[in-house]
C-alpha positions as CSV (number, residue, x, y, z in Angstrom):
1,X,0.0,0.0,0.0
2,X,1.3,3.4,-0.9
3,X,2.2,5.7,2.0
4,X,0.2,8.9,2.1
5,X,2.0,12.1,1.3
6,X,1.9,14.8,3.9
7,X,-0.3,17.0,1.7
8,X,-2.9,14.2,1.5
9,X,-2.8,13.9,5.3
10,X,-3.3,17.6,5.5
11,X,-6.4,17.4,3.4
12,X,-7.7,14.4,5.3
13,X,-7.0,15.9,8.8
14,X,-7.9,19.6,8.3
15,X,-9.8,20.3,5.0
16,X,-12.2,17.4,4.2
17,X,-14.3,17.7,7.4
18,X,-14.3,21.5,7.4
19,X,-15.5,22.4,3.9
20,X,-18.5,24.6,4.0
21,X,-21.1,24.1,1.3
22,X,-22.6,27.1,-0.5
23,X,-26.3,27.7,-0.9
24,X,-26.0,26.8,-4.6
25,X,-24.3,23.5,-3.8
26,X,-27.1,22.7,-1.3
27,X,-29.7,23.5,-4.0
28,X,-28.0,21.2,-6.5
29,X,-27.5,18.5,-4.0
30,X,-31.2,18.6,-3.0
31,X,-32.2,18.3,-6.7
32,X,-29.9,15.4,-7.1
33,X,-31.2,13.5,-4.1
34,X,-34.8,14.2,-5.2
35,X,-34.3,13.0,-8.7
36,X,-32.4,10.0,-7.7
37,X,-35.1,9.0,-5.2
38,X,-37.9,9.5,-7.8
39,X,-35.9,7.4,-10.3
40,X,-35.0,4.8,-7.8
41,X,-38.7,4.3,-6.9
42,X,-39.2,3.1,-10.5
43,X,-36.5,0.4,-10.4
44,X,-36.6,-3.2,-9.4
45,X,-34.7,-4.3,-6.3
46,X,-31.7,-5.6,-8.3
47,X,-31.5,-2.4,-10.3
48,X,-31.7,-0.3,-7.1
49,X,-28.6,-2.1,-5.8
50,X,-26.8,-1.4,-9.0
51,X,-27.8,2.3,-8.9
52,X,-26.5,2.5,-5.4
53,X,-23.1,1.2,-6.5
54,X,-23.0,3.7,-9.4
55,X,-23.8,6.6,-7.0
56,X,-21.1,5.4,-4.6
57,X,-18.6,5.5,-7.5
58,X,-19.7,9.0,-8.4
59,X,-19.1,10.1,-4.8
60,X,-15.7,8.4,-4.8
61,X,-14.8,10.2,-8.0
62,X,-15.9,13.5,-6.7
63,X,-14.0,13.0,-3.5
64,X,-10.8,12.1,-5.3
65,X,-11.2,15.1,-7.6
66,X,-11.6,17.4,-4.6
67,X,-8.4,15.9,-3.1
68,X,-6.4,16.3,-6.3
69,X,-7.7,19.9,-6.7
70,X,-6.6,20.7,-3.2
71,X,-3.2,19.2,-3.7
72,X,-2.7,21.0,-7.0
73,X,-3.9,24.4,-5.5
74,X,-1.7,24.0,-2.4
75,X,1.3,23.1,-4.5
76,X,0.7,26.0,-6.8
77,X,0.5,28.3,-3.9
78,X,3.8,27.1,-2.5
79,X,5.5,27.5,-5.8
80,X,4.2,31.0,-6.3
81,X,5.2,32.0,-2.7
82,X,8.7,30.5,-3.3
83,X,9.0,32.3,-6.6
84,X,7.9,35.6,-5.0
85,X,10.4,35.2,-2.1
86,X,13.2,34.3,-4.5
87,X,12.5,37.5,-6.6
88,X,12.5,39.6,-3.4
89,X,15.7,38.1,-2.3
90,X,17.3,38.8,-5.7
91,X,16.5,42.5,-5.6
């Protein structure tokens, strides 16, 4: 198993549980849940289980996308800060 990088630990420990959702996000989330529930009610039991697996995959993908976006943004911020400090030092 791959050892977690410090930046991933930072995300897990301090970011993931503290993200505040916007009003727009909540509206979209509510629509998603409503539509999924209405669609799910039309399915057979076997199909409902398959839909649940698909939804879980979507949530996993979104979580991984959020993690990668955080890592990229954090790394970019560090690079920009380093570059700015280097330029100041050069003057």
